[in-house]
C-alpha positions as CSV (number, residue, x, y, z in Angstrom):
1,M,-0.8,24.6,-7.0
2,D,-4.4,24.7,-8.3
3,I,-6.1,25.9,-5.1
4,G,-9.7,25.5,-6.5
5,R,-9.0,21.9,-7.5
6,R,-7.4,21.1,-4.2
7,M,-10.3,22.6,-2.3
8,K,-12.8,20.6,-4.3
9,E,-10.9,17.3,-3.9
10,L,-10.7,17.8,-0.1
11,R,-14.4,18.9,0.1
12,I,-15.4,15.7,-1.7
13,Q,-13.0,13.6,0.3
14,Y,-14.6,14.8,3.5
15,G,-18.1,14.2,2.1
16,L,-19.2,17.9,2.1
17,T,-21.4,19.5,-0.4
18,Q,-20.6,23.0,-1.7
19,Q,-23.5,24.3,0.5
20,E,-22.2,22.6,3.6
21,L,-18.7,24.1,3.1
22,A,-20.2,27.5,2.3
23,D,-22.2,27.4,5.5
24,R,-19.2,26.4,7.7
25,A,-17.1,29.2,6.1
26,E,-19.9,31.7,6.2
27,L,-19.7,32.1,2.4
28,T,-22.2,31.5,-0.4
29,K,-22.5,28.3,-2.4
30,G,-21.9,30.3,-5.6
31,F,-18.6,31.7,-4.3
32,I,-17.4,28.2,-3.3
33,S,-18.4,27.0,-6.8
34,Q,-16.4,29.9,-8.4
35,L,-13.4,29.1,-6.3
36,E,-13.5,25.4,-7.2
37,R,-13.7,26.3,-10.9
38,N,-10.9,28.9,-10.6
39,Q,-13.2,31.7,-11.6
40,N,-12.5,33.7,-8.5
41,S,-9.6,33.9,-6.0
42,P,-10.1,34.0,-2.3
43,S,-8.4,36.5,0.0
44,V,-5.8,35.1,2.3
45,G,-8.3,35.3,5.3
46,T,-11.1,33.6,3.4
47,L,-8.7,30.8,2.2
48,L,-7.5,30.3,5.8
49,D,-11.2,30.1,6.9
50,I,-11.9,27.5,4.3
51,I,-8.8,25.4,5.2
52,Q,-9.9,25.5,8.8
53,C,-13.4,24.4,7.9
54,L,-11.9,21.4,6.0
55,G,-10.2,20.5,9.3
56,M,-6.6,21.1,8.1
57,T,-3.7,23.4,8.7
58,P,-2.4,25.6,5.9
59,A,0.7,23.3,5.8
60,E,-1.4,20.2,5.2
61,F,-3.5,22.0,2.6
62,F,-0.5,23.1,0.6
63,T,1.4,19.8,0.9
64,D,0.9,17.3,-1.8
65,S,0.3,14.1,0.1
66,E,0.6,11.9,-2.9
67,P,3.7,9.6,-2.9
68,E,6.5,10.8,-5.2
69,Q,6.4,7.5,-7.1
70,I,3.3,5.3,-7.5
71,V,4.4,3.1,-10.4
72,F,7.4,0.8,-9.9
73,K,9.3,-1.0,-12.7
74,S,11.7,-4.0,-12.6
75,G,14.6,-1.6,-12.3
76,D,13.2,-0.3,-9.0
77,Y,13.2,-3.8,-7.4
78,F,15.7,-4.9,-4.8
79,E,16.7,-8.6,-5.2
80,K,18.3,-11.0,-2.8
81,T,19.3,-14.5,-3.7
82,D,20.0,-17.2,-1.2
83,E,21.8,-20.0,-3.1
84,E,21.9,-22.3,0.0
85,K,18.2,-22.2,0.5
86,G,17.4,-22.0,-3.2
87,N,15.2,-18.8,-3.2
88,T,15.2,-15.3,-4.6
89,I,13.3,-12.5,-3.0
90,E,12.4,-9.3,-4.9
91,W,11.2,-6.3,-2.9
92,L,8.7,-4.9,-5.4
93,I,8.4,-1.5,-3.7
94,P,11.6,0.2,-2.6
95,N,11.6,1.1,1.1
96,A,8.4,-0.8,1.7
97,Q,9.4,-1.4,5.3
98,T,8.3,2.2,5.9
99,N,4.8,1.5,4.5
100,S,1.9,-0.5,6.1
101,M,2.5,-3.5,3.9
102,E,5.4,-5.1,2.2
103,P,4.9,-7.0,-1.1
104,L,7.5,-9.4,-2.4
105,R,7.8,-11.7,-5.4
106,V,9.5,-14.9,-4.2
107,T,11.0,-17.6,-6.5
108,I,11.7,-20.9,-4.8
109,K,13.7,-23.3,-6.9
110,A,12.8,-27.0,-7.0
111,G,13.8,-28.4,-3.6
112,G,14.3,-24.9,-2.1
113,T,12.8,-23.2,0.9
114,S,12.2,-19.8,2.4
115,E,13.6,-18.6,5.7
116,V,11.9,-20.0,8.8
117,Y,9.8,-17.1,10.3
118,L,9.1,-17.1,14.0
119,P,5.7,-15.9,15.4
120,K,5.1,-12.2,15.0
121,E,2.3,-9.8,15.1
122,C,1.4,-9.4,11.4
123,E,-0.8,-10.7,8.7
124,E,0.5,-12.5,5.7
125,F,-1.0,-13.1,2.3
126,G,0.4,-15.1,-0.7
127,Y,-0.7,-15.9,-4.2
128,V,1.1,-18.6,-6.2
129,L,1.8,-17.4,-9.8
130,K,3.6,-20.5,-11.0
131,G,4.2,-24.0,-9.8
132,S,3.2,-25.2,-6.3
133,I,4.5,-24.7,-2.8
134,K,4.0,-26.2,0.6
135,L,3.3,-23.8,3.4
136,N,4.3,-25.1,6.9
137,Y,2.3,-23.1,9.4
138,G,2.7,-24.2,13.0
139,G,3.8,-27.7,12.0
140,K,0.8,-28.3,9.7
141,M,1.6,-28.6,5.9
142,H,-0.7,-26.9,3.3
143,T,-0.2,-27.5,-0.5
144,I,-0.9,-24.4,-2.6
145,K,-0.9,-24.5,-6.4
146,A,-0.7,-21.8,-9.1
147,G,-3.9,-19.7,-8.9
148,E,-4.4,-20.4,-5.2
149,S,-3.6,-18.2,-2.2
150,F,-3.0,-18.2,1.5
151,Y,-3.7,-15.9,4.3
152,F,-2.9,-16.1,8.0
153,C,-2.1,-14.1,11.1
154,A,1.6,-15.0,11.7
155,G,1.2,-16.1,15.3
156,K,3.0,-19.4,14.6
157,K,6.4,-20.5,13.2
158,H,6.1,-20.8,9.4
159,F,8.0,-21.3,6.2
160,I,7.5,-22.2,2.5
161,Q,9.1,-25.0,0.6
162,N,9.0,-26.3,-2.9
163,T,9.1,-30.1,-3.1
164,S,8.3,-30.2,-6.8
165,S,10.8,-30.5,-9.7
166,K,9.9,-27.0,-11.1
167,D,10.5,-23.5,-9.8
168,A,7.6,-21.9,-7.9
169,V,6.8,-18.1,-8.0
170,L,4.5,-16.3,-5.6
171,I,3.6,-12.9,-4.5
172,W,3.9,-12.7,-0.7
173,I,2.7,-9.7,1.3
174,S,3.2,-8.9,5.0
175,N,1.3,-6.3,6.9
176,P,3.1,-4.7,8.7
177,P,6.4,-5.3,6.9
178,S,8.4,-8.1,8.4
179,F,10.6,-9.6,5.7
């Protein structure tokens, strides 16, 4: 681990200048600058003081908080087809149910429909990539065409249907995950 780089990233993330971090840790600005450029190494005690000034524990400082995977390809997707309803759902992010949002790519065949979703505490957003759909939200029908989007708090029963003669494709995101 590049301690200097990590220290600088966190200092900037918390909106501190080198001088402010130096003052909090009772060090000089020059010493903080040297540490961030890996021109000097802190003692264990000094490093622990800096970590504490950044409001972290040593475990948090030394743990890489970046997700293991940030780019997902078609081979990562999980797909479910419902022949009876005429739709295919692709979960674009594996295990998205553990995240704060769940993005899907949904294909609804001509004459097809999504599941009927009961009211729940979440927000939903959709963007139609191809074709057109009808969104039934609380008994009211909305037509959404390619290049258009929808957004609502899912407090009412809702579903999507495709009444056209061509397949429709959309990105559908729920926050928190609910699909």
